[in-house]
Rosetta silent file (secondary structure, phi, psi, omega in degrees, C-alpha in Angstrom):
SEQUENCE: XXXXXXXXXXXXXXXXXXXXXXXXXXXXXXXXXXXXXXXXXXXXXXXXXXXXXXXXXXXXXXXXXXXXXX
SCORE:     score description
SCORE:     0.000 S_00000001
   1 L     0.000  134.926 -178.169   49.530   39.344  -27.740 S_00000001
   2 L   -72.812  150.731 -176.222   51.121   37.892  -24.628 S_00000001
   3 L   -56.854  -33.810 -179.556   48.825   35.799  -22.408 S_00000001
   4 L   -85.127   -3.869 -175.607   48.787   38.283  -19.467 S_00000001
   5 L   -89.106  146.197  179.416   48.187   41.353  -21.769 S_00000001
   6 L  -107.922  144.139  177.999   44.646   42.678  -22.113 S_00000001
   7 L   -70.733  168.118  175.038   43.282   44.168  -25.307 S_00000001
   8 H   -58.959  -42.982  174.606   42.207   47.748  -25.310 S_00000001
   9 H   -54.177  -49.165 -176.302   38.529   46.674  -25.192 S_00000001
  10 H   -66.508  -39.102  174.821   39.115   44.608  -22.063 S_00000001
  11 H   -58.125  -42.091  175.933   41.031   47.385  -20.401 S_00000001
  12 H   -62.695  -46.113 -179.140   38.173   49.821  -21.121 S_00000001
  13 H   -62.624  -36.617  175.375   35.638   47.359  -19.703 S_00000001
  14 H   -68.254  -36.074  177.259   37.583   47.024  -16.480 S_00000001
  15 H   -72.053  -27.044  177.456   37.918   50.732  -16.194 S_00000001
  16 H   -72.235  -22.240 -178.360   34.201   51.231  -16.652 S_00000001
  17 L   -81.483  -16.487  178.265   33.469   48.939  -13.661 S_00000001
  18 L   -64.725  119.706 -179.083   35.375   51.134  -11.219 S_00000001
  19 L   -98.043   85.729 -176.669   32.959   52.976   -8.963 S_00000001
  20 L   -97.171  145.161 -178.825   34.663   56.147   -7.937 S_00000001
  21 L   -73.528  150.196  175.306   32.979   58.901   -5.958 S_00000001
  22 L   -76.003  170.835  178.065   32.488   62.196   -7.718 S_00000001
  23 H   -66.159  -31.966 -179.567   34.011   65.434   -6.699 S_00000001
  24 H   -67.444  -38.110  179.326   30.767   66.674   -5.341 S_00000001
  25 H   -71.522  -37.016  175.929   30.455   63.696   -3.046 S_00000001
  26 H   -64.484  -44.006 -176.681   34.081   64.038   -1.862 S_00000001
  27 H   -71.237  -38.415  174.198   33.585   67.725   -1.109 S_00000001
  28 H   -67.090  -39.327  176.707   30.423   67.170    0.800 S_00000001
  29 H   -60.177  -49.197  178.168   32.112   64.482    2.859 S_00000001
  30 H   -64.948  -35.447 -178.963   35.007   66.742    3.620 S_00000001
  31 H   -66.254  -33.903 -175.432   32.719   69.705    4.290 S_00000001
  32 H   -82.022   -8.544 -179.910   30.753   67.639    6.831 S_00000001
  33 L   -66.013  132.653  177.374   33.903   66.767    8.895 S_00000001
  34 L  -114.481  -18.985 -178.032   33.801   68.382   12.430 S_00000001
  35 L  -147.480  178.916  179.757   36.874   66.762   14.025 S_00000001
  36 H   -62.793  -40.867  174.277   40.054   64.803   13.219 S_00000001
  37 H   -51.880  -30.892  173.801   38.112   61.598   13.815 S_00000001
  38 H   -63.025  -30.307 -179.211   35.835   62.437   10.991 S_00000001
  39 H   -91.313  -54.726 -165.079   38.882   62.246    8.715 S_00000001
  40 H  -117.830    7.178 -176.100   41.021   59.498   10.203 S_00000001
  41 L   -74.010  175.341  178.018   38.823   57.653   12.723 S_00000001
  42 L   -51.526  -42.859  179.536   37.617   54.036   12.280 S_00000001
  43 L  -109.843   27.050  178.997   34.580   55.125   10.318 S_00000001
  44 L   -69.101  172.155  179.243   36.244   58.351    8.927 S_00000001
  45 H   -57.080  -52.053 -176.638   36.273   59.629    5.410 S_00000001
  46 H   -71.094  -28.800  175.589   39.545   58.104    4.534 S_00000001
  47 H   -67.282  -39.905  175.720   38.856   54.664    6.016 S_00000001
  48 H   -60.242  -54.350  176.535   35.725   54.547    3.880 S_00000001
  49 H   -56.323  -42.654  179.039   37.521   55.547    0.733 S_00000001
  50 H   -60.257  -47.581  179.907   40.393   53.168    1.460 S_00000001
  51 H   -60.851  -41.870 -175.823   37.983   50.309    2.095 S_00000001
  52 H   -75.746  -37.810 -177.381   35.995   50.802   -1.101 S_00000001
  53 H   -64.430  -49.595  179.053   39.304   51.104   -3.134 S_00000001
  54 H   -57.972  -45.629  178.442   40.759   47.882   -1.548 S_00000001
  55 H   -59.047  -44.755  176.406   37.535   46.028   -2.089 S_00000001
  56 H   -65.023  -42.699 -179.109   37.377   46.970   -5.841 S_00000001
  57 H   -63.602  -42.091 -177.851   41.031   46.103   -6.308 S_00000001
  58 H   -66.070  -44.548  179.346   40.627   42.691   -4.610 S_00000001
  59 H   -57.365  -39.820  178.699   37.478   41.962   -6.654 S_00000001
  60 H   -64.790  -40.089 -178.962   39.446   42.793   -9.885 S_00000001
  61 H   -64.083  -44.712 -176.242   42.281   40.472   -8.871 S_00000001
  62 H   -65.947  -36.905  177.581   39.847   37.654   -8.122 S_00000001
  63 H   -61.562  -47.414  179.060   38.090   38.209  -11.408 S_00000001
  64 H   -60.034  -47.259 -176.865   41.397   38.221  -13.204 S_00000001
  65 H   -67.995  -44.669  177.521   42.580   35.123  -11.459 S_00000001
  66 H   -68.865  -32.639 -177.765   39.294   33.185  -11.999 S_00000001
  67 L    96.021   -4.486 -171.987   38.845   34.298  -15.527 S_00000001
  68 L  -157.073  157.728  176.871   35.312   35.391  -14.969 S_00000001
  69 L   -71.114  141.220 -179.989   33.288   37.886  -12.702 S_00000001
  70 L   -71.485    0.000    0.000   32.380   36.646   -9.300 S_00000001
């Protein structure tokens, strides 16, 4: 196995750590939107989802770089 390759077990463990919102939560968020700002505003639905996604990606990159969880 190459140094940068992960085993199937390691990939599964990383996948298990991702905290994705469920469809019910997404539908509830979208259903509660009353204006365009609720979607695209500074504290809108997409900003929160993007923020969570980027944070998880950066944490994963940091863990990979350090070789252990922060």
